[in-house]
C-alpha positions in Angstrom: 23.6 10.7 7.8 26.1 11.2 5.0 26.3 9.1 1.9 29.5 9.4 -0.1 30.2 8.9 -3.8 33.4 8.6 -5.7 33.9 9.9 -9.3 36.2 12.0 -11.4 36.2 15.6 -12.4 37.1 16.7 -15.9 37.8 20.4 -16.3 35.7 21.1 -13.2 32.8 19.3 -14.8 31.2 16.0 -13.7 32.1 12.9 -15.7 31.1 10.4 -13.1 31.7 6.9 -14.4 31.8 7.8 -18.1 29.3 7.1 -20.9 26.5 8.8 -19.1 25.9 5.7 -17.0 26.8 7.1 -13.6 24.8 10.1 -12.3 24.5 11.7 -8.9 21.4 13.8 -8.0 23.2 16.9 -6.8 20.2 19.0 -7.7 18.2 17.6 -4.8 21.1 17.1 -2.3 23.7 19.3 -0.7 27.0 18.7 -2.5 30.4 19.3 -1.0 33.5 19.1 -3.2 36.3 21.3 -4.6 38.3 21.3 -7.8 41.6 22.8 -6.7 43.6 22.9 -9.9 41.6 21.8 -12.9 41.8 18.0 -12.7 43.3 15.8 -10.0 43.9 12.2 -9.7 41.9 11.1 -6.6 39.0 13.5 -6.2 36.0 12.8 -4.1 32.6 14.4 -3.4 30.3 13.9 -0.5 26.5 13.9 -0.9 24.6 14.6 2.3 21.2 13.0 2.3 18.1 14.9 3.4 14.6 13.7 3.9 12.5 12.6 1.0 11.1 15.4 -1.2 7.9 17.0 0.1 4.6 15.3 -0.8 3.1 16.9 -3.9 0.1 19.0 -3.0 -1.6 19.1 -6.3 -1.5 17.6 -9.8 0.8 20.3 -11.2 3.4 19.8 -8.5 3.3 16.1 -9.0 4.0 16.5 -12.7 6.9 18.8 -12.1 8.4 16.7 -9.3 8.2 13.3 -11.0 8.6 14.2 -14.6 11.7 12.0 -15.3 13.0 8.5 -14.6 15.9 10.0 -12.6 13.6 12.0 -10.3 11.5 8.9 -9.6 14.6 6.8 -8.9 15.8 9.5 -6.4 12.5 9.5 -4.6 12.4 5.7 -4.5 15.9 5.5 -3.1 15.0 8.0 -0.3 12.0 5.7 0.6 14.2 2.6 0.6 17.2 4.1 2.4 15.9 6.9 4.5 19.1 7.1 6.5 21.3 6.9 3.4 22.7 4.1 1.4 24.4 1.2 3.2 26.0 -1.6 1.2 24.4 -5.0 2.1 27.8 -6.7 1.7 30.3 -4.5 3.5 28.1 -1.8 5.1 30.0 1.0 3.3 28.2 4.3 3.1 29.3 5.5 -0.3 27.9 4.5 -3.7 27.4 5.5 -7.3 24.0 5.7 -8.8 23.7 3.8 -12.1 20.6 5.5 -13.4 20.4 3.5 -16.7 20.3 0.2 -14.9 18.4 1.3 -11.8 21.3 0.2 -9.6 23.7 1.6 -7.0 27.3 0.4 -6.9 29.3 0.4 -3.6 32.4 2.6 -3.9 34.3 0.1 -1.7 33.6 -3.4 -2.8 31.8 -2.6 -6.1 28.8 -4.6 -5.1 25.7 -3.5 -7.1 22.3 -3.2 -5.5 19.2 -3.0 -7.6 17.0 -0.1 -6.6 13.9 -2.2 -7.1 15.2 -5.6 -5.9 13.1 -7.1 -3.1 10.3 -4.6 -3.7 7.0 -4.8 -5.5 8.8 -3.2 -8.5 11.2 -6.1 -8.7 12.3 -6.9 -12.3 9.8 -4.4 -13.7 10.3 -3.3 -17.3 7.7 -0.6 -17.0 8.9 3.0 -16.6 9.0 4.3 -13.0 7.1 7.4 -14.2 4.2 5.0 -15.0 4.4 3.4 -11.6 4.4 6.7 -9.9 1.3 7.8 -11.9 -0.5 4.6 -11.0 0.2 5.1 -7.3 -0.8 8.7 -7.5 -4.1 8.0 -9.3 -4.9 5.1 -7.0 -4.4 7.0 -3.8 -5.7 10.5 -4.5 -9.0 9.6 -6.3 -11.6 8.4 -3.7 -13.1 6.2 -6.4 -9.8 4.4 -7.1 -9.0 3.5 -10.7 -9.8 0.4 -12.8 -7.1 -1.3 -14.9 -8.9 -0.4 -18.1 -8.9 3.3 -17.2 -5.3 3.2 -16.1 -4.3 1.6 -19.4 -6.0 4.5 -21.3 -4.6 7.2 -19.0 -1.0 6.0 -19.3 -1.1 4.8 -22.9 -0.1 1.3 -22.0 -0.3 -1.2 -24.9 -1.6 -4.1 -22.9 -4.4 -4.3 -20.4 -2.5 -7.0 -18.5 0.2 -4.6 -17.6 -2.2 -2.1 -16.0 -3.9 -4.9 -14.2 -0.7 -6.3 -12.8 0.6 -2.8 -11.7 -2.6 -2.2 -9.7 -2.5 -5.6 -8.0 1.1 -5.2 -7.1 0.3 -1.8 -5.5 -2.6 -3.4 -3.6 -0.2 -6.0 -2.2 1.9 -3.1 -0.8 -1.0 -1.4 1.0 -0.9 -3.6 4.1 1.7 -2.5 6.7 2.7 -5.6 8.6 3.7 -3.5 11.6 0.5 -1.5 11.7 -1.1 -0.7 15.1 -4.2 -2.7 16.0 -7.5 -1.0 16.5 -8.3 0.1 20.0 -10.9 1.8 22.1 -14.6 1.5 21.2 -15.1 -0.5 18.1 -18.1 -1.7 16.1 -17.8 -5.2 14.6 -20.2 -6.6 12.1 -20.3 -9.2 9.3 -21.6 -8.8 5.8 -21.8 -10.6 2.5 -20.1 -9.4 -0.7 -21.7 -10.7 -3.8 -25.2 -11.5 -4.9 -27.3 -13.9 -2.8 -27.9 -17.4 -4.1 -31.6 -18.1 -4.7 -33.2 -20.4 -2.2 -30.4 -20.3 0.3 -30.1 -18.4 3.5 -27.4 -17.6 6.0 -24.3 -19.7 6.1 -25.6 -22.2 3.6 -24.5 -19.7 0.9 -20.9 -20.6 1.8 -21.3 -23.9 0.0 -21.4 -22.4 -3.5 -19.1 -19.5 -2.7 -21.3 -17.2 -4.8 -21.4 -14.7 -2.0 -18.4 -14.1 0.3 -18.6 -13.3 4.0 -16.5 -10.4 5.3 -15.7 -9.2 8.8 -15.7 -5.4 9.4 -14.4 -3.5 12.4 -14.6 0.3 12.7 -13.2 2.5 15.5 -15.7 4.9 17.1 -14.5 8.5 17.3 -17.6 10.2 18.6 -20.1 10.0 15.8 -17.5 9.6 13.2 -15.5 6.6 11.9 -11.9 6.1 12.8 -9.7 3.4 11.3 -11.2 0.4 9.6 -10.3 -3.3 9.1 -11.9 -5.7 6.7 -11.1 -9.4 6.3 -12.6 -12.2 4.2 -14.0 -15.0 6.4 -13.7 -18.7 5.7 -16.7 -19.4 7.9 -18.9 -18.0 10.6 -17.6 -20.2 13.5 -16.8 -18.5 16.8 -13.2 -19.8 16.6 -12.6 -18.1 13.3 -14.3 -14.9 14.3 -12.4 -14.6 17.6 -9.0 -15.4 16.0 -9.4 -12.7 13.4 -10.6 -10.1 15.9 -7.6 -10.9 18.2 -5.3 -10.2 15.2 -6.9 -6.9 14.3 -8.0 -5.4 17.7 -6.0 -4.7 20.8 -7.0 -6.6 24.0 -9.2 -4.7 26.5 -11.1 -2.8 23.7 -14.8 -2.4 23.9 -16.6 -4.2 21.1 -20.1 -3.5 20.0 -21.8 -6.2 17.9 -25.2 -7.5 17.0 -26.6 -10.7 18.5 -24.8 -13.1 16.2 -23.8 -16.2 18.2 -20.3 -16.3 16.6 -19.4 -13.3 18.8 -20.1 -15.1 22.0 -16.5 -15.9 22.9 -15.1 -12.4 22.8 -15.2 -11.8 26.6 -13.1 -14.9 27.2 -10.7 -13.6 24.6 -10.0 -10.5 26.7 -12.5 -8.0 25.2 -15.3 -6.0 26.8 -18.1 -7.3 24.7 -21.4 -5.4 24.4 -23.9 -7.4 22.3 -26.9 -5.4 21.0 -30.1 -6.6 19.5 -30.3 -5.5 15.8 -33.7 -4.4 14.6 -35.4 -6.4 11.9 -34.4 -5.4 8.3 -37.9 -4.3 7.4 -38.0 -1.9 10.4 -35.2 0.2 9.0 -37.7 1.6 6.5 -39.8 3.0 9.3 -36.9 4.8 11.0 -35.2 2.1 13.1 -31.5 2.7 13.7 -28.8 0.1 13.4 -26.9 -0.8 16.6 -23.6 -0.6 14.6 -24.2 2.4 12.4 -20.5 3.1 11.6 -19.9 -0.5 10.5 -23.0 -0.4 8.4 -21.9 2.8 6.8 -18.5 1.3 5.9 -20.1 -1.7 4.4 -22.4 0.4 2.3 -19.5 2.5 1.0 -17.5 -0.6 0.2 -20.3 -2.2 -1.8 -21.0 1.0 -3.8 -17.3 1.4 -4.5 -16.9 -2.2 -5.7 -19.9 -1.9 -8.0 -19.2 1.7 -9.2 -15.5 1.3 -10.0 -14.9 -2.3 -10.7 -18.4 -3.7 -11.5 -17.6 -6.7 -9.3 -14.5 -8.6 -8.3 -13.6 -12.3 -8.0 -13.6 -14.1 -4.7 -9.8 -15.0 -4.8 -8.9 -11.3 -5.3 -11.5 -9.8 -2.9 -9.0 -9.4 0.0 -6.8 -7.3 -2.1 -9.6 -5.0 -2.9 -10.6 -4.8 0.7 -7.0 -3.8 1.5 -7.3 -1.0 -1.0 -10.5 0.3 0.4 -9.1 0.2 4.0 -5.9 1.9 2.9 -7.7 4.8 1.2 -10.3 5.1 4.0 -7.8 5.3 6.8 -5.9 8.0 4.9 -8.9 9.9 3.6 -7.9 13.1 5.4 -4.5 13.2 3.7 -4.9 11.6 0.2 -1.6 13.2 -1.1 0.3 11.7 1.9 -1.1 8.3 1.0 0.9 8.4 -2.2 4.1 8.7 -0.2 3.0 6.1 2.3 2.3 3.6 -0.5 5.7 4.0 -2.0 7.3 3.6 1.4 5.4 0.4 2.1 6.1 -0.8 -1.5 9.8 -0.5 -1.1 9.7 -2.7 2.0 7.4 -5.4 0.7 8.7 -8.6 -0.9 7.8 -9.0 -4.5 4.8 -11.3 -5.5 5.3 -13.0 -8.9 2.6 -12.9 -11.5 1.9 -16.6 -11.2 0.8 -16.1 -7.6 -1.1 -12.9 -8.2 -3.1 -14.4 -11.0 -6.0 -16.3 -9.4 -5.2 -14.7 -6.0 -3.1 -17.7 -4.9 -1.2 -15.5 -2.4 -4.5 -14.1 -1.0 -6.0 -17.6 -0.6 -3.0 -18.7 1.4 -3.0 -15.6 3.6 -6.8 -15.8 4.1 
């Protein structure tokens, strides 16, 4: 679909908007326009959009592709308007790009649209090149990246800036329209955090020192498919069943241990296969878990939290679970995960700092 832009030619050279404010990315698009006789009063050019640039395959290609603010803006615009620009006020298809202000101006009604408005980058003062590097490092390294390391890598002056960037990206990792898990699925629960001395089972919920988490993993032969992880408020059957219905398609076959909280899954429309889990001490003698894929995911999660972040707070735990799930489900194509994150980020409403700090938005969603 075509997106048009109006400007002026001066001696057959582009002088779009004057003062270097208006720019059009003709180097990445197909440009159609003719200068018939030097200068003319009402010229126009048409920019035909194409798909977003190819996903960078390695570090060197990433550096070349997103070396400037203009290149990052072009890529972000392609993610936000994959079918071409459309004015939200008059639906006109032509616009100027105001690179300096990260805005696009409609050629018909002059309405300006911020490139980052309504996205996780809303009102950001940080360079887009830094945002792109953060998204790249976050998605392509299986270990993730801590805020302290990101601050050092990007040369940011404040730790809080790096921390906020990573948390905003984590908020963009959940696709609200994602397909639920289906087929054969292992479901298990676990605790994240150290145990409280002298307390067992659900009694540890009282002090919130350890946090219960529900884990669901698709079976694909002997390998893991997609994963879902959710913080639990409690271990009641009503809570567990409600979360499972949100994450898993009806009619799926669920394999669980003998926990009583899973007893209502058949009434909820699932084919439930409860299995008796061996005692913990028998694992040392070669006993196998009845939900091995779920246990493997739980082990990887715990090692990742300790190795990369050295522990996380309970209010922010769901955000870190979302990051782990996002990377795990795209582990076969880590470079494509970068593009996916930017696409999700441009469609996610912004979360202000006051709600991210202390995980207030996560507590409400959880």
